[in-house]
N, C-alpha and C positions, 0 to 999 in steps of 0.2 A: 625503329630508331635505335642505333647502336648506343653502347654505353657512353662513348666519348661525346656524341652529339647530344645525348640526354643530359649529361653533366653540364655541357656548354650552354644548353638552353636554360637550365636553371640559373646559371650565373649571369646570363644575359638579362633575364627578367629580374633577377635580384638586383642587378646594377641599376636598372630603371626604377625599381621600387625605392632603392636607396637614394638616388638623386632626387626623386620627387618628395620623399619623406624628409630628407635632410633640408631641402630648400624651404620647407614650410616653417622650420624652426631656427635655422642658422642665422637668418637675417635679423631676428628680434634683438639679440644682444649687441649687434653692430649699429643699430639705428642712430643712437646719439652721435657716434663718431662720423657716420655717414652724413648726418644732418650738418655737423660742423664743417665738414669738407665741402658740402654743397651750399653752405651759407643760408640755411633755413632752420627753423625751429624743430625740435625733436618730434613734437606732435604733428608737424606738417608732413612727416614721413609716412603717415598712415596710408596714403595712396600706393606706396611701394608694396605694402602687404595686400591691400584690398584689390588692386589691379590684378595681381597674380591669382588670388583665390577666385575673383569674380569671373575672369576669363576661363578658368578651369571649370567653374560651374556651368558657364554658358555652353562650352564645347564638348563636355563629357557625353551628352546624348548622341552626338554625331559620330563618336569614335567607332562603335560597332559597325555602323553602316559603312563607314569609310574602309574598314578592314575587309568587309565582305566585297565591296565594290572594287578595290584596288589590290587586295591581297594583304595578309597579315604582315609578311616580312617587309614589303615595300612601305606600308604605313608606319610600322614600328621603327624602321630605319629613318624615315622622314621625321617622326616624332623626336627621336634622339637628336637628330641633326638640328632641328629647330630649337630644341631646348639648349643645346650647346652654343648655338649662335646667339640665342637670347642671353645666355650667361656671359658670353664674351662682350656683348654690347653693354650689359649691366656693369661689368668691370671697367669699361672705358667711358662710362657716362660722366659728363662734366656738370650737368644741371639736373635738378629734380625732374623736370619734364622728360629729359632724355632717359633717365633711369626708369621712370614709370612706363614709357613706351617700350623700353627693353624688357621690363617685367611682363608686359602684355605679350610680347613675343615668346618669352620663356613660358608663360602660362599656356600658350597655344600648344607647345610641345608637351608640357607637363600634363595637360588634360588627357593625353592619349597614352601616357606611359603605363599607368596603373590598369585601366580597363583592357587595353590591347595586350598587355603582358599576361593578364589572366586568360584572355582569349587564346593567345599563342600556346599557353600550357594546355588548355582544354582541347585544342585541336591537334596537339603534337604528342601527348602522352596518353597512355591507356587509362581507363577509368580506375583501375586498381592502383595506379601510380599517382593519380591526380591529387588526392588529399595530401600525400607525403610531399609532393612537389610544391603545392601551395603553402604548406607549412614551412618548407625550407626557404622559399623566397619571402615569406612574410617576416622572417627574422630580420631581413634587411629593412623592412618597414618599421621595425621596432628599434633597430640600432640607429637609424637616422635621427629620430627625435631625441635619443639618448645622447648622441654626440653633438647635435646641432648647437645648443646654447653654449656649451663649453668650447667647442671648436670655433664658433663664431667669435667668442671673446678672446680666445688665444690668437687667432689670426689678426684681429684688430690691434692687439697690443704688440705683436711681434713683427708682422710683415705687411699690415695694412688691410683695410676693409675690402679692397678689391678681390682678395683671395677667397672670400666667402663665395664668390661666383666663379673664380678661375679654377677652383677645385673640381668643378663639374667637367672641365675640358678633358683631362686625362681619363676620367671615368667614362665620359661620353665617347672618347676616341676608342677605348677598349670595346664599348658596346657597339659602335658602328662596325668595327672590324669583325666582331664576333657574330653580329646579325648576318652580315654578308657571307660569313664562312660557315656558320652552323645552323641558323634558323631555316627550317624548311620553307620553300617558296610558297607552297600552297596555292592552288588555282583559285583565282577570284570567282565568286559566285554572283548570280544575278539577284541582288536584294530587291525588296519591294521599293517603290518610289519613295524617296525621302520626303518627309513632311516639312518642306521649306517654310511654309506659312506658320505652322505651329512652332517650329524652331525659332523663327524670327520673333513671334509674339512673346514666347517665354524668355528669350534673351533680352528683349526690351523691358519686360516686366522686372527681371532681376536687376538690370542696370538702374532702372528708374527708382526702385525701392531702396537700393543701396545709396544712391545719391540723395534721395528724399530724406533719409534718416541721418544725413550729415547735419546734425542739429543746428538750426539757424539761430543767430543771435541778433541779426539786423532785419529790419522790415522787408527789404527787398529779397533777402535770402529766405525769409519765411514764405513769401509769395512763390518763389521758385520751388521751394520744397513742396508746397501745396500742389503746384502744377505737376511736379514729378510724381507725387503720390497718386494724383488723379490718373496720370498715365499708367501707373502700375495697376490700379483697379480696373481701368478700361481694358488693358491688354490681357489681364487674367480672365475677365468676362468674355472677351472676344475669343480667347483660346478655348474656353469651355463650350461656346457656341460652335466653334470650328471643329472641335473634337467630336461633338455629337453628330456632325454631318459627314465627316470624313471616314471612309471605311478603315483606313490604317493610320490613325493619328500618331504623333510622336509618342504620346503617352495615352493609352486607352483609359477612359474614365471608369471602366469596369474595375480597374485596380482599387478604386476607392470604395467599392462595395465590400471589400475585406476590411472589417472594422479595425482590427489591430494594425493594419498597414496605415490607414488614415490617421489613427490616433498616434501611432509611433512616428509618423512623418512630422506631424505638428509638434509632438513632444521633443523630437530631435532638434527641430529648428529653434524652438524656444530655449531648450536646455543648453544647446551649444553656443548661444550668444555669450553667456558668462564664461564658459570654458574656453572660448576663442579669444575673449577680451583679455583674460588674465596673462597669457604668455606674451601679449603685446605690451600691456601696461606695466607689468612688474619690472622688467629690465629697465624701462624708462624711469620708473620711480627710484629704483636702486641707484642708478647712475646719475640722473639729473638732480634728484632731491637728496639722496643719502650719501653721495660721494663714492660709491663703489666703482671699482675699475670694471671694464667689460668682462674680463676673465672671472673676477669675483662674482659678478652678477650671474654669469653663466653657471658657475659652481653652485650658487644658491638655488638655481632652477633644477639642478640635477636630481634632487629627491623626487620630483614629479615623475620623471621618466623611470628611475630605478624602481621605486615602490609601485608605480603603475604596471610595470612589466611583471613584477612578482604577484600583484593582486589579481591578475587575470585568471589565475588558477582557482581563485576562491569563488568565481561567479557561479559556476554550475552547481556546486553543493548548496550554496545559499538560495539559489532560485528553486532547486528541487525541494528544499525544506520549506520555504516561505511563499513560493509562487511569484510570478512576474509582478503582479499588481502591488503586492506588499513590498517586495524588494525595491521596485522602482520608486514607490512613494517615499520610503525611508531613505534610500540612497540619494535620491535627488535632493532631499532636504539637507543632507550632509554636504553634498557637493556645493549647493547654493550657499550654505552657511560658511563653508570653508573659503569660498570666493569672497563673500562679504567680510569675513574676518580679516582679510588683507587690508581693510581700512585702518586697522590698528597699527600697521607697520609704519613706524616713524623713527626719527633720530634716536629716541630713547628706548625703542622696543628691542628686547633681547634677540640676538640672532638665532639662538637655540629654539625659541618659540616660533620664529618665522619658519625654520626648517620643519618643525612639527606640523605647522599649518599647511605647508606645501606638500609634505608627505601624506597627510590626510586627504588633501585635494587630489594628489596623484593616484592614490589607491582607489578612492571612490569614483573619480572621473574615469579611470580605466575600466572599472566594472560597469559604470554607467553606459559607456559606449558599447561594450560587449552585450549587455542586456538589451539596450535599445535596438541595436542591429538585429539581434536574434528575434525578438518579439515582432519587429516590424516586417521582416522578410519571410519568416518561416511559414506563414499562413498562405502565401501565394502558391498558385498552381505552377507546375513546370513551365507551362506556356507563358505565364505572367512573370516568371522569375527574372528573365533578362531585362525586360522593360522596367520592372519594379526596382531592380538593383541599380539601373542607370538613373532613375529618378531619385532614388535614395542617395546615390553618390552626389548628384547635383545639389540636393538639399544640404548635404554636409558641407560642401564648399561654399554655398551661399551663406550658411550660418557663420562660417569663419569670416567671410567678408563683412557680414552685418555686425558681428561681435567687435571687430576692430574698428569699424565705422562708428558704432554707437559708443564704445568705450572711449575712443580718442576724442570724439566730439563732446562727450559729457565732461571730460577733463577741462577742455577749453571753455565750455559754458560756465562751469562752476568756478574756474579760476578767475574768469572775468567778473563774475557776479560778486564773489567774495574777496577778490583781489588777493588770492592766495593759491598758488599752484599746488602746494602740498595738500591743502584742504580739497582742491579739485580732484586730485588722485584718490583721496580717501572716500569722498562722496561717490565717485565713479565706481569704485570697487563695491560699495554698498548697493548701488543701483543695479549693476550687472549681476551681482550675486542674487539680488531680489528677483530679477528676471528669470534666472535659473530656478530659484525656489518656486516660482509660479508654475513651472512646467510639471511640478509634482501633481498639481490638480488636473493637468491634462491626462496623466497616466491613470487617473482614477476611472477613466472611461474605457479602459481596455476591456475586451471581451474576456472576462475572467476564466470561464470554463475552457475556452479555446487556448488561452495563454497557459493555463495549468497543464493542459494535455500536450503542450509542445515541448519537445526535448530541447533544452538550452544548447546553443551552439556559439562558442566564443568566436567572435568575428573581429577583424581588425577595424579600429575606429577611425 
């Protein structure tokens, strides 16, 4: 690959990373205005976030197989096209249902941008260049969350909420042109048969648990939630039975024999519930309850991204000094405590203290992701790495969906019970922070000698 094509490939993948990362954060600060435009309550907007994350979780395991079957360039081009079309439909939606359907389409494209972008690099650059290439495109994944809340607030105040989606169109158009012009075609290979049954069972299990945890307040909804939770348990059991019999299941159960992988996976799922709920709940609290403008609420969120980016460099020396098990135990307690402390944010609470709280959350949450990623994946063999990383990415997106679902539902439950929306937000922050605190006890079951002997590797969260 010549120098021009190499540089173009990096920018192509970086553009995909940027769109996917930006879209996970830019929506949050715009939700109250979008809700007003669509004539629904602000909390009723949570399906807009959940649908995107849940579809990404469902489809991530299929991305590698699709790239093998149809070729990396063709699938990556299709992923960008679907994402851009989904963005266009989001911008032109006139009802909440239309917007949710458009977000589902956007999630279909988004689910392939990150994993296939990494695969394109792996197949197109030399092993000596791969780490540097991945570091370059990962910058886009850090810039997206940095700009997202502020950019979303600015768009809402100046040119309208539709532009939080329309911004993807010129970026995507550049990506489509560049993919056709510079990305090597790559001959499709003959992948093993895709585990359609396993894929279907896991997709149903994720959708059912997300819907079941949409906390019920009426009797009939409690019954529906119970049925959905039963479907979740049943599909998980059926997948385990299926994976034991199938020679090449979607995710081999042998992955779970690596103790740190199993513990890390569970810890990630529990810890990320609070971490995913906070970016959804806080802009709503600031705008709906405290009277902040969208741009002001976006600026308040900025310390999370800025301090988080700086703090990543602290992870390796801290882990080398204290070990994974001690670091994760202490750091998780701080993350959970900082989330729960947002229950103190109220009309009389000083803004400076709020910024300190969010800076602490941003620093510890960033380190938490990096440490959890590293300890979960580094013990896998090379043969297990691809499948393990895919499952890990799926759990990350599922946790984001569950965090928004649980956080938003709790606000509604508490607000109805105490007849106070403000108290509903405060109690919800306390609850999701406590859930994250509980994951500290999960990390106590890490295989300490194995974790200690693993060189830390800072990974994108």
